[in-house]
N, C-alpha and C positions, 0 to 999 in steps of 0.2 A: 098576125097580131103584133108581132115585133115590129113589122114595117109600119103599122098604124101608129104605134107608140112613137117610133122614130120620126114619122111625118108630123105628128102633133108637136113634138119637141122642136123640130126644125121650123115650124110655123110660129113658135112663140117669139115675140119681139125681143131682141137682144138689148140688155141694159147698156146704157152709155158708160164708157170707162171714165176714170177721173181725168185723164188728159184731154179727152174729147169734150168733157164738161167744161174744162177750163177754157179751151179754145172757143167753144160755143158761147160761153159767158162773156169773154173779151169781145168777140165779134158783135154780139147782141148789145153789149154796153156801148160800144162805139157807134153802132147804128142808132140807138136811142138818143145818144148825145147829139148826133147830127140832126136827127128829126126834130128834137126839142128846140135846138138852136134855130133851125129854119122857121119853126112855128113862132118862136119868140121874136124873131126879126120881123115876121109878117104881122103879128098882132099885138105884142107886148112891149118890146123895146125897139120899135121902128126907128126912132130918132137916133138911137145909138148905133144901129147897124152892126157892122163887123167889129166896131170898137169894143162891144160888150165881150166878145170872145177874146179879143186881144188883151183886154184888162184881166180877164180870167187867167190867161196864160202867164201874164206878169206876176199876178198874185200867187198862183200855184207854184211857179218857179221860185218865188221868194220863200215859200214854205220849205222847199227843198234846200235852199241855201242856208236857211236859218237853223233848221232842226235835224237835218240829215247830213251833216258835214262828215261825220265819221261812221263807218259801218264795217262789220267783219264780212258782209256779203260782197260789197263793192269797196275797193280801196279808195276811189275818188268818185263818189256819187254825183257831185255837181258837174265835174268834167265829163263824166259818162253821159249824163242827161243832156249837157250842151252839145256834145257830138252827135247824139241821136237826133235832137231837134234840128241842128244845122244840116245834117245829111238828109233828113226826111224832107225838110223844106226845099233844099236843093233839088231833090228828086221829084217831088210833087209839083212844086210851083215854078222853079226856074228851068229845069231841063225839059219839062213838058211844054213850057212857053205859056202857061196859064196866066201868070202875072203880067207878062208882056202883052198878052191879048187884052186882059182886063184894063190895064193902066194906060197903054199907049198906042192903040190902034186907030182911034178916031179923035181928031183934034177939034172938030166942030161941035161944041157943047149943045147947040140948039138942034142938032139932027136927031131924028128918031133912033138911028142906030146907036148914037152915043148914049141916049137915055136908056135903051134896052140893055146894052153892054154894061152900063153903070149899075143898073138895078140887079142884073145877074151877077155882076162882079162882087157885089156886097155879100151875096150868099156864098160865092166861090171862096172869097177870103175868109169868111166865117167858118166854112167847113175845113179849110186848111188849118186855121187856128184851133178848132176843136180837135182835130187829129193830133196837133202838137200838145194840146192840154191832155188829151188821153195818154199820150206817151209819158208826159211828166208824171201824171197820176200813177201810170203803171210802174214807173221806176220807184215812186214812193211806196206803192203797194208791195213791191218786191222787198224793199228795205224794211217793211212793216211785218214781214213774215215771222221774225223772232217773237213778237208779242203773242201771236197765235200758238207758236210752238210752246212758249212759256205757259200760256193758259191751258194748253193740252196736258202738259206735264203736271201742273198743279191740280187740274181736274182729275187726272188718273190717280195721283197719290191720295187726294182727298176721298175719291170714291172707293179706292181699295181699303183705305182705313176704315171708312164707314161700313164697308162690306164685312171686314173681319170683326168689327164690333157686333154687327148683326149676326154673323156666323156663330160667334161664341156666346151670344146672348139669346134672347127670345124674340128677335126681330122677325117680322113677317116679310115674305117675298111678294113682289108685285111684278108680274110679267107685263102687265099693262104699262106700268111706269117705264120699265126697261125698254120695251120695243118702241114706245113713243118718243122717249128721249133720244134713243139711238137714231131714229128716223130724222131727227132735227139736226144732227151733227153736220152733215154735208150741206144741207140747204143754208144753214146759218153762215157757213164759211163762204159759199158762193154768193149769198145775198149781200154780205158785207162788201164784196168786190163789186157787185152790180150796182149797189147804191152809190159807192164812192166814185166809180168810173163814169156813172151816168148823170149825176146830179148837175143841173144846169146853172149852178152858181158856185162861187168860190167857197170852199169849206175846208177847215183845218182837218188833216187826217185823223187827229186824235178824237175829233167829234164823232167819227164813224167807227174807227178801229177799236177804241177802248171799250165802248159798250158792247160791240159785236164780239170782241174777244172774250169779254166776261160771260156773255150768253153762251158762246162756243165752249168755254171751259166748264160752265155750269151744266150743260147738256152732257158733256163727257163725264163729269162727276156723278151726275144722277145715273147715267148708264152703267158705269162701273160699280157704283154703290148699290144698285138694284139688281145686279147680276146674281143669278142663283147661288145659294150658299154652298152647294155640293155639286161637283161635276160628275 
């Protein structure tokens, strides 16, 4: 009997840890970004080609330069991002020889080989740019962590105050509200990262993080506020 119970427990799927969820989210976001950009080049911004992703990189980096000059997480965020972009570009594009292959292997512009390499090269350059955009956004995301911490603290305090008011009053408990609001805490956090890292156009971080941090804090507030009055 004991063996049967242990076998049934071992067969249960293990839940993902928080770190593995973060890694999966980052990888999935990068993959979505690359796929969307390739689809966009093929069907939507064909004339722009890889210049679309290059413009995204310039605008996203300008957000970092303008709004994230100082941070207690990183002493020099802009310099840190520049080093990451430079080293990543050197590793992906230069050391592997991708840029040299795409830009300078065939001189005859009328040849079929040139046309093929040129068409493929647009996608290669776009993918490289999207990887760099992803890294810039990832740095901005890390620098935006304090807003979620602040939202969590405010949500905890607000929820505990409302719980105490309900505890000493005649407020009713709702396990339904508690469990459902608790279930949304982690998805809201991960969803904000997924949206910001994957969106196929330039967007200011505040447009994503402020509303998502509000919803994140609200779910925490509801969770703490609806927790049972007596332990």
